[in-house]
C-alpha angles and dihedrals in degrees: 000000000000115000118223119231126240089253091054091049091053091049091051091051090047091052092045091055091046089054092050094047112097114221095206104023123191099230134180118272089248090071122095121192120215127181127217122217091256092054096260115145131226119198104197113200113201111208144181108231096226099043134118092196090055088058089053092048090053094048092046093051097047093047092049100047100031093213131214090217136020117201122192134192094251135106131209091269092062101036093105090077090070094069101036120098120240096255093052092048091048090054093045093050092053096043110078106169139165092270091058091048091051092047092049092051092046092049100041107021128254104295096033091046093052090048089052090053090052090051089048086054089055090050090048090051091054091044091053092047095049102029087227130116119231124251099039091141091057092051089048090051091049091050095046094045089057089060095055116085114244092002115149124205119218134186107226108181131097113258107274096230089060092049094049094046093048091046094052092044090054094056127082119233090257092050091050090052093048092048093047091048092051093048094046093055099039107137107140112136115250125202131196087249089059090052093050089053087063087072091064107095096209093053091045093050089051091052091048090051090054091050092048089055093053102036110011093166091052092051090050095055101034100038114014098041092046089050086060094046093047091048089052095051092043091052090048089055095044097076134116117283131209121253109230095226100059106000088243115160113245130177113272128233114218133182117205120195113199139147113277090243090067097051098083091048093049090050091051093048098041097099099029129105105253132199111194095176091081092054094048098060123097118209118230114258121268122250088254091055091048092051091046092054091049091050092050091049089048091054090050092051090047091053090047091051092049091050090051090050091052097049099037143266098278093063089044091056090047091052092048090056092061115106093227092054092046090052091050092050090047091059091055096055114111115266128208116278115277139076120324116269116271117248138167091226116103 
């Protein structure tokens, strides 16, 4: 029996995918098709993040067009959700503990970390209401991409620490307080029908307009800037690919999976010249923010000192020997006169 070579195997897989790929696919109404200058095609699937029907839309699209690349609205900080099972994610989304709070503050800075925890609380509220973990459409895309020969899987979103830091920096102190208050006391019931309505562009645009009116700076950093970043990564992916038989360049087919709220912005930005460097920078904290952090650390040290006083000097000396406590005390030592040191932490 004659053995086939690696090159012949690749060619067979390439032809198999070409046979499966539908030239005029009948796709869900949530899919928008965009064309790149070189003829490559992007099938952009607009989704609701807590939706079973969005998972079906993603699977239907990937199976129909057999893409070269699948791009999802995730960054490296959220990639773990792709490999977790639904029950584990459901438990994680509901369980907001001290360890998660500490990790969020360490990763994003004090104010941005606390805001992330509040947004996690919102996600947990929706999870509890629906009994469904977020990001099912991204896990579906990951699974379906693995079944398509030669298909690559890309993360297309801006790193979440950058988004949170820029969002917090763009809000005034009063806006931060209003936003935190609203998130803390969110308790409105949410049904699966409400989630499905998020896939209707007219309803979503109305909701976005309301949010722009209340927090225009927040909309700019969380939605508009990420529209630009997602457009950039989708355009990077939507480029000609090489056929394995002769290395000839052929137009690519790409599937993008993003929240429905990003679809209009991606469409608007698709043919524009984009500069993502200006939306990746994080401004140094203000003097007020620097003083606020020092005050909070001072309160923490005061509470620690009082606890040591109550339980006795031996425990106090033991606590002072810990590296974390020494680092905290070091930050409170007087510094030479002049402006506070610059830092990217908010």
